[in-house]
C-alpha atoms as one frame of an Amber mdcrd trajectory, in Angstrom:
protein
  -2.721  20.685 -31.272  -3.621  20.051 -27.648  -0.763  18.724 -25.518  -1.568
  15.651 -23.398   0.068  15.272 -20.006   1.964  12.003 -19.650   0.470  11.312
 -16.209  -3.043  11.732 -14.902  -3.484  14.153 -12.000  -5.284  11.391 -10.113
  -2.462   8.882 -10.610   0.965   9.364  -9.080   4.129   7.803 -10.426   4.502
   6.387  -6.915   1.145   4.562  -6.933   1.648   0.858  -6.570  -0.668  -1.993
  -7.433  -0.322  -4.191  -4.356  -2.454  -7.106  -5.530  -1.015  -9.611  -7.957
  -1.648 -13.126  -9.186   0.354 -16.183 -10.118  -0.456 -19.688 -11.220  -0.090
 -22.397  -8.572   2.332 -25.107  -9.644   0.380 -27.595  -7.522  -3.166 -26.942
  -8.768  -2.641 -24.978 -11.980  -5.165 -22.401 -10.734  -4.571 -18.664 -10.437
  -3.943 -17.458  -6.887  -4.106 -13.851  -5.715  -1.874 -12.143  -3.138  -1.230
  -8.681  -1.744   2.078  -7.095  -0.911   2.764  -5.051   2.221   5.933  -3.926
   4.007   5.491  -6.924   6.263   5.578  -9.376   3.363   3.354 -11.161   0.858
  -0.104 -12.264   2.052  -2.360 -14.839   0.435  -3.371 -16.844  -1.373  -6.884
 -15.638  -2.191  -9.340 -16.977  -4.755  -9.672 -13.752  -6.739  -8.467 -10.154
  -6.993 -11.572  -8.803  -5.254 -10.906 -10.922  -2.148  -7.202  -9.942  -2.140
  -8.150  -6.240  -2.309 -10.721  -6.694   0.478  -8.146  -8.440   2.684  -5.621
  -5.678   1.936  -8.134  -3.042   3.094  -8.814  -5.076   6.246  -5.057  -5.363
   6.833  -4.683  -1.570   6.509  -7.544  -0.912   8.946  -6.109  -3.342  11.513
  -2.728  -1.619  11.304  -4.289   1.829  11.591  -6.262   0.734  14.644  -3.091
  -0.736  16.189  -1.267   2.541  15.367   1.277   0.571  13.341   2.558   3.002
  10.733   5.056   0.727   9.042   8.052   2.324  10.740   7.266   5.919   9.744
   6.416   7.132  13.255  10.024   7.346  14.380  10.857   9.614  11.423   7.916
  11.914  12.251   9.127  12.203  15.847  12.643  13.176  14.722  11.259  15.762
  12.294   8.900  17.130  14.936  11.717  17.458  17.475  13.672  19.538  14.941
  10.635  21.724  14.224  10.212  20.478  10.670   7.012  18.542  11.136   3.909
  19.351  13.175   2.222  15.946  12.875  -0.017  16.858   9.919   1.892  19.092
   7.537   5.283  20.677   7.105   5.743  24.078   8.707
């Protein structure tokens, strides 16, 4: 009998679905949001728009060189010789 791996190689246990929906108590309609370190963003009319806005949000932060607070850790690791900016030595 062939053994099946519990997790797909393409899917990590750390993967997070950042888009979610909830029903508005005011209108009764479903609203979509996305979650980032900076907070919850939305509401959007559907999941597709929430995902598109999330991608736009990511690109804006990349362009602004905002790494969500990870840069300071990379600098400390680099200073100690543990990190060369792209991969561990």
